[in-house]
LUMZANU-174261 format. One record per residue (C-alpha): residue in one letter; y, x, z. Coordinates in pm, whole numbers, padded with zeros to 5 digits, always signed. Each point is the difference from the previous one (the first is absolute). Layout:
% residues N
aYXZ
...
This chain:
% residues 81
m+02017+01438+00488
d-00044-00285-00279
v-00375-00062-00086
l-00030-00171-00325
y-00344-00185-00083
f-00070-00104-00372
a-00266-00195-00171
w-00285-00138+00179
v+00086+00243+00314
r+00332-00243-00022
e-00209-00294-00011
r-00239+00087+00317
i+00295+00112+00216
g+00204-00308-00103
i+00326+00200-00057
p+00156+00240-00248
r+00195+00238+00248
e+00041+00084+00343
a+00194+00241+00221
v-00234+00212+00198
d+00095+00183+00326
t-00286+00243+00003
q-00084+00368+00151
a-00267+00026-00254
a-00027+00375-00159
t-00171-00085-00302
v-00051-00294-00210
m-00356-00044+00110
d+00126-00024+00385
l+00237-00250-00155
v-00289-00195-00141
d-00183+00003+00331
e+00301-00139+00201
l+00018-00281-00254
r-00366-00061+00037
g+00045-00043+00358
k+00289-00266-00031
e-00184-00329-00124
e-00326-00080-00168
r+00177-00036-00370
y+00113+00344+00012
e-00355+00123+00086
a-00088-00229-00311
a+00223+00184-00227
f-00046+00336+00125
a-00409-00043+00020
d-00063+00225-00305
i+00278+00254-00047
s-00224+00158-00300
a+00138-00330-00181
l+00362+00104+00082
r+00282+00222-00143
v+00291+00098+00217
a+00357+00121-00074
v+00240+00172+00234
d+00366-00012-00082
q-00114-00119-00375
q-00219+00293-00051
l-00395-00055-00028
t-00159+00217+00264
d-00327-00016+00218
f-00081-00172+00325
d+00033+00359+00191
a+00390+00016-00096
p+00216+00069+00275
l+00248-00262+00091
s+00276+00200+00170
g+00338-00096-00151
v-00135-00273-00242
r+00172-00312-00036
e-00232-00190-00218
v-00384-00051-00033
a-00169-00201-00267
f-00360-00159-00026
f-00151-00108-00311
p-00338-00018-00174
p-00060+00241-00312
m+00187-00101-00292
t-00135+00005-00361
g+00227+00063-00335
g-00014-00117-00311
């Protein structure tokens, strides 16, 4: 699946997107896998309460299932105006 990173998440990880081969069942499982890759991922996902996630371009929670998902995006909360 494609994993996209936006704003400061992208800055901490150092790339805007990557293809990830995962067996993760949920978004949180994916986050745990990513945290284990390198220190930069651990820094990006240190406080998931400061993150939002979208699965196939739909906002969702970290307990969302990943079966059949093509894209997961991580980003900080946005403000309108």
